[in-house]
N, C-alpha and C positions, 0 to 999 in steps of 0.2 A: 309233175316234172320238177326237178330240183334246180335251184339257181346255181349257176356256175360262177366261181370266183374269177374266171378268166377275164371278163370285161373290166373288172376293177383293176387287176394287175396290169392289163394292157393300158388302161387309162393312166395309171401311175407311171408306167414306163414312158408313155408319150409325154406326159407333163415334165418328167425329169429330163428327157432329151430336148424339149423346147427350152427349158430353163438353162441348161448348160450350153445351148447353141446361141442364146441371146447375146447380142454384142456387148452389153454391159456386164454380163455374168463373169467373164474372164478377161483380165487385162492383158491382152497380148499385143497391144499397140507398140510399135517400135519407138524407141526414144527419139526425141527431136534433136537434130544435130545443131549445136550452138554455132558452129562454123559455117553452116549453110542455110539456116532458117531465116525467114524474114521476121521483122519486128512483131507483127501481130501473132505469129505462131509462137514466138518466144514468150510473149506476154501471156498467152493462153497456157503454155506448158509449165511455166515457172510460177508457183504460187507466190503471190505478193509482189510480183514484178509488174509495174505499170507499163503502159504502152510507151510513155516517154522514156523510161529506163531502157526498155527493149530497143527503142530507136537509137539510144546512146550506145548500146552494145553493138548494134549493127554498124553505126558510124565509126566506132573505135576499131572494129574488125576490118572495115573497109580501108581505114587509114594505116593500121599497124599489122595487118595480116591475121591469120587464124590464131585462136587461143591455143596455147600448148597445154594448159591445165585449167581446171575450173577456178583455181586460185587467182589466175590472171584476170578474172572478171572484176575483182575489186579495184583494178586499175581504172575502170570505167567510173566516171563521176556519177554518184547516186546509187551505186551498187556496193553493198557492204557485206561483212562477214556474216551478220545475222541472217540475211536473206539466203546466202549460200548454205549455211548450217540448217536452216528451216526446210530446205529442199534436199538435204542430203548430198550437197555438192562439195563438201569439204569435210575433212576429219576434225580439225580444230584450227582456229585462227593462229597465225604466228604470234609469238610473244612481242616482238618488236615491230610488227607490221611490215617487215621487209622480207623475211624468209618466205620461201614458196615451196609447196609440195608439188611433185611432178606426177603424183598418182592420178590416173584417169579412171580407175575402177570405182564406180559408184553404183552399187547394186539396186538401190531403191529409187534412184533419180528418174525423172521423166525426160531428161535430156542427156545428150552424149556429146563427145568431142568428135 
């Protein structure tokens, strides 16, 4: 009797389907909404953001209302342009520190407005 290649190809197909179905294999998580998330969620979603900074974001949002753009986050004490840039949340810092972008399209960010 001759060995059939069928079990091998079936095993490869099964392995491939398991790997592509694995939760970490594809990043399909919806972005975290900065205007709705709690501090812990923000700290986990934004690389380099401490829990204390995230709590300051939530307090600022509660006092002043929702953020209109990611650039508004620099109004929160302790949050700077470098943090935003590192997370893909801004195109570039304004030259004089007062100009603001209204763009909310950030394709690689883990957060949204």
